[in-house]
N, C-alpha and C positions, 0 to 999 in steps of 0.2 A: 390568653389560651384557656380553653375549657378543660375541666377535670376529665381524666380518662374514666369511662364507665365500666371497663372490664377489670375484674379482680385478677391479680397475678396468680399464676400457679406456683406452688411451692416446689422448688427443685428437690430431686432425690439425691442426697449426698452419698458419696461412696461409703461403703461399710468399712473398708480398710483405709486408714489415713497415714500409713507408714511408708516405708521404702520398699519397692518391689524389685527384687533381683534374685537370681538363682531359682526362679519359680516359686518364691515364698515372700511373705511380708515380714519386714523387720522394723524395729524401732531404731532411731538414731543411736549409735554407740556412745555419742557424747550428749545425748538428751536434747538436741537442738530441735526447735519448733518454728514453724511459719504460721502466721495468722492470715486467713483468707477473708477479705471483706467484699461485700456487695457494693460495687461502685455506684449503683443506682439508688441505694437507700442508706449507705454508710454503715449498715449493720454488719456484725461479725458473723460469717457463715460457719466457720469451724477452724480448728488448728490441725496442721499436718506435720509429720516429721520432716526435718530438714537434714540433708546429708552433710556429714563432716568429711574431712579428708580420709579418715579411717573407714568410713562407710563406702566412700568411693573406691578405695583400694579393694575392699571386699567385693564390691559389685563388679569391678573390672576382672578380678580373678574368676568370679562366677561366670561372667560373660565369655571369657576366654575358654572356659570349659564347655559352655554351651555352643560356642562357635565350632569347636572341634567335632561336635556331633552334627550340627546344622549343615556344615559345608559338605558333608558326605551324603546328605539326603538328596535323592534324585531331583533335578529341577522341576519336573512335572509334579512331583509330590509337594515340593515347596509351594508351587503355584496353587495347588488344591488347598493347602492350609491357608494361604493368603486369601483365597476366595471365600473360605469359611469365615475368616475375620471380617471381610467386607459385608457378608450377609448378616453377621451379628450387629454390625454398626447400623445397617439399614433397619433392622428390627428394633433397635434401641435409639433410633435417630432423634425422636422427639424428646426423650428423656435426656440424652446427651446435649441436645441443643438448649434445653431449659437450664441445665446445669451450667453450660457456658455463658448463657445470658446473665445468670445471677452472679457468676464469678468474674466475668470479664467486662460486663457492662454493655455488651453489644446486644441489639434487639434479637429476640428469639426468632423472629421471622428471617433474619439474616443467618442465624446460627443453624436453622434447619437446612439451609442451602449448604452450609459448611459440612454438615453430616453427610449429605448426599455426595458432595464433592470428594470427601475423604474415601467413601466407599468406591467411587469411580476410579480414583487414583490407585487404590489397592488393586482393583480388578485390572487396570491397565498394565501395571507392572507384573501382575501374576501371569498375564498373557505373553509377556516378553521373556520369560525365564529361559526359553530355548534360543533366544537371540543373542545371548552372551557368547558370541562366536569369535573364533580366531580366523586365520586365513593361511593358505598354503603359498609358498614362495618358490618359484621354479629355480633349481640349482643344477640342473643337468641330470643325466641318467644314473649317477653314482651316489646320489644323496637325496634325502627328503628333508625339507625345511618347512616348519609351520609354526603358528602361534596359537596359544590358548589364553583364555581369560579366566583368572581365578579370583575368588573373594579375597578381601584385604585383611579381615580380622574383626576386631571390635571397633565400631564406629560410635562416636559421641554425637548426638543430635541435640543442639541447643536451640530452643524455640521461643518465640515471643508471645505476648499476651493477646494479640488481636485476633488470632484464629487458633485457640489452644487445641481443640480436638482435631481440626483439619490438619494442623501441622504435626501433631503427635502421631496420628494414624497415617496420613498421606505421605509425610516426609520420612516415615520409616519404611515405606513400601519398597522403594528401589534398593535400599540397604539390605532388606531381608530377602528380596527376590534374587539378589546377586550372591547370596549365601553367607552374608555377614551376620554377626550379632549386633544389636543396637542398644545403647543406653540413652534414653531420652531424658534430658534435663528440662522439665516443663517450666513455664514462667513462674517466678516466685509470687507474682500477683494473682495468678489464676491457674493453680495446679490441679483443680479437682476433676476436670474431665479426663485428664491424663491418668489419674489414679483409677477412675471408674473404668476407663478403657483397659487398664491392666487387669482389673477384676474380670472383665468380659472376655478378652481375647488372650490374656497371658497363658492360660492353661492349654491353648492350642499348640504352643511351641515347646520344644525341649527346654528344660530349665536353663536359664541364663541367656536365652536367645533374645527375648524382648524384656527390657528392664526400664523402670521409671524411677528417677531419683530427684525429687524436689530438693532444691537447695537455694541458698542465697546467691546473688549474682557473683560476688567475689569468690565464693567457694567453688563455683562452677569452673573457674580457671584452673583449679587443681585437676579436675577431670580433663580439661583440654590439654594440660601439660603432661598427663600421666603416660609413662613409657609403655604401658600396655594397650594404649589406644592407637589404632592404625590410622584413623582419619577423624577430623572434626568438621562437622557441618553446622553452620550457624545461619539463622535468619534473625537479623537484628540491626543495630545501629552501626555506623562506620566506626565509632569508638570501640564497640564490642568486637568488631571484625579485626581491628588492629591489635586488640589484646589477645585474640585467638592466634593470630599470626605470630606474635611475640612468644606466646606460650609454647608453640610448636617448633620454634626456630632451632632450639638446641638439638632436637631429634630429627630435624628436617622432615617434619610431618606435613603431608598434603592437607589442604583445606578446601571446603566448598562454602562459599559465602554469598548470601543474598542480603545486601545491606540497604542503606537509605536511598532516598530519591527526592529531588526537587524538580518534578517532571513538568513538561510543557504540553499545553494544548495549543495548536496553531490553527487559527481560523482565517481562511481566505475569503474574499468578498463575494465569491460566486455561490456561496451556500446561504440559505435563508437564515436570517438572524434567530428565528424561533428554534430551528434545529440546532444551531450553535449553542443556544441557551440550554437546551435539553442536554447536550453533550457536556457542557461545562459543569452542570450540576451533577450529572451521573458520574463524571470522571473524578469528582472530589470525594466520592465515597462518604457522603454525609451520614449514611445509615449507621456506620460505626465511627462517627465523629471525625472523619478524615484520618483515622489512625491506621493508615495503610501506606506502605512504602511506595506503592505504585500510583498513588493519587496524583492526578494532574492539577497540582496546586497553583500553577502559573498558567493563566489563560491569556494568550496573545491574540487579540482580536483586531482585524484590519479597521482602519479609521472609517472606511465607508459604511460599515455595518456596526460600528462600535456602540453608538447610543441606542439603536434599536435592540441590540443584543442585551444591553444593560436593562432595558425596560422589561424584556421577557424574563431575564434571570430574576429580577425583583418580584415578578408576579408568580413565577413557577416554584420558587424555592420554599414557599410556605408549606408545601406538602411534607417537609421534614420538620417534625416537632419533637423536641426532647420529651422522653417519657420513660416510665418504669420499664427496664429491659425485658422483664418476663411477661409484660402485657403483649398479647398477640397483635394488637393494633398499633404498637409503638413503631414509629418510622425512624427514630434517631435515638441512640442510646447515650451512655455516660462515658466521660473520660475515665481512664483506668485508675487513677489515683489522685489524691489531693495535691501531691507535688506537681504532677503533670497538669492538673487543672489550673493551678496558680501560674504555671509556665505559659499556658495558652493565653490566659488573661493578660499576662505581661506583654506578650506579642501583640495582642489587640491594642493595648494602651500605647505601645511603641509605634504601631502603624498610624494611629491618630496623631501622635506627636510629630511624626515625620511628614505628615501632610496628605496621607491617603484619604480618600473619600469613603466613609462608611456607607455602603449601599444597603446592607441588610444585617440585622442581628447585632452581635457584638456584646450581648449581655448575658447574665445568668438568669434563667427563667424565674418568673415570680410565682409560679404555682406552688401552693403550700405542700402538695403531695410530692414535690421534687426537692424540697428544702434540704433533705439529708444527703442528696446525691451530688456527684461531680458533673453537673450539667453546664453546657454552654450552648447558646443558640447557634444555628448555622450562620456563619459570618462571612460576608462578602465585602471586599474592598475594591473600589474602582479607582481609576487615575493613579494606579501604582506605577512607580518608575523602577527601573532595574537596580538602582543603587539602594533602594529601601530594604530594610532588614527582612521584611516578610517576603520579599522577592528573592532573597539569597539563601536563607536558612530553612532547613526542614523543621517545621513546627510540630508535626504529628498531632494535629488537632483540626477542628472544623473551620479553618481560616483559608479562604480562597482569595487570590490576588488576580485582578484583571488588568492587563496592560494593553495600551493602544499601540499599534505599529503602522508604519507607512512604507519604509524601505526594506526590501527583502534581505539584502546583505547585512544590514544592521540587525534585523530580526534574528537571522541565523547566529550571529555573533552572541546575542543575548541568550538565545535558547541554549547554546552550548557553553555558556560561561561557568556555571556551577561545577563543583568537583564531582557531582553526581552524574549518572547517565543510565538510569534504569528504564523508564518508559517515555514515550512521546505519542501524542495523538494529532494527526493531520487531517484537516477537513477541507476538502476541495472536490469539485467535479472535474477538474483538469487532471487527467491521468498522467500526463508527462510531468506536470508540476508536482504531483504527488510522489512520483518515483524519484525525481531529483531532490526533493526535500527530504524524503526518507533516507536517501544516500548521505545527505549532509548532516543530519542530526546525529549527535554522539550519544546514542541510546541503544540498549540491547534488545528492546521490545517495542515495536512501532505499530500503531494502529493507523489505518486510513479509513475515514468515515465510520469509525467505531471507537469505543473507549472503554477501558476498565475490565474487559473480559479476558479470561485465560482460556486456552484451548488445550485439552489434554493431547499430548503428542507434539505440541509446538514448544520449542526450547525457550525457557524464561530465565533471564539473568541480565546483569548490568555491564555497562562500560565503566571505565575510570574507577572511582572509589565506590561504585554501587555494587561491586561484587566480583567474585571469581568463580567461573564455572557456570553450567546451565542445568536447569531442573525441569521437571514436568514433561520429559521426553526420554527417548532411548538414551540420549546423552547422559542423563542422570544415572541410568543403570551402569553405564560405562565408568562414571565417576567413582563408583564403589567397587570396581574390579581393577585388577592389575594384569598387564600383559606379559606373557612369558614366551620367549622364542625357544624352540626345540629343533636341533639339527641332528639328523641321523645319517651317518655314512654307511652306505650299503656295501658290506664285505663280499 
């Protein structure tokens, strides 16, 4: 691999690196700190304050005070404030994308798209503020019965490292549009864009409405269990989701969870192998090293087109080359941490030992300029069988399994075997077959002749242990409201 000719831009770090709550910046009451590293170079970017349980108590109190003000602001006025936040993100999109690239290891080219998506999500929910409606229920001439939807209170939003800015901004939009206050717990590995976002849009809201609390993973469970929190929303692993459910059990707190996936791509023999190869590569999200819960990491290819598809995958995947994340020409970034880097390499070694055929990659890049980072080549295994570890467990890394299938019923059994059920991609020109297969797959989000894309307004969420609830649609807005019935007897 040749050296990259473009010099990386230096990210602009947030001026404030404390805890943002109550409309102001605070140091940790217990002096806790987090160190933020650049996954692409290994260098230390900076240190930020980390919230302790005492900090979280103070933040929740401030957020409850902010909620009391925010819920009384007229919906259209809330929408206007949210649109102003979206405009700020657009103006600072390149700056925020560069910061995310340095802090999360994902290519700046991908993070530019995240900044755009975050602004669009905020605009979408800003436009729905008058749709938080109730309904009337006929009860006869002597009474009036109707429902209203009201905000819930303070919502804790716990977000992961793969889309820090997009999740901090976009996943706060429905919460705020519905009239709630939000406390965002950014990823401990990549908190910087959330802090910069607080600098940029925090002053738009009444104090206590939008809050950002970096914290260690274990400490965030104190926030999830706090009696002043009305709801917890998490994007993360199944293990994290279970922990959030346990933390809220005592207070019977509702949750919104988007969790892991071991997603399938199903290729029928009536689609050209070259198109299938493009879909397989695109669905794996190699740009951010497969670190996406929606990645179609299991590709089931019919035996009639199997070998041709492998040939095309092998020739096409070379466009993904690990590189410094802040280089504009980088097509594939770095793994978030050294711990996860070792874990991915262990899965690769395990797949070789279990007899999978290494079709491409599987190594740490040899370029001297990448020596300090957590890089792994895009890796593809062929001749994978369903019993192999890489076909059963979520790796959260750039490791793709390609499986051959012949019998439809056996195929569907294997597609639905994992505990996960987030996404599935079906490729066929047979409309009847596409519909029948879409009905049988146990997944909450299904593409037909498409892969990887999200569509604003289309509900996204999982079956089984891939989550609870739906996001990215009006349903997410309703997730952060509660329904009240009002009955009036006419005297």
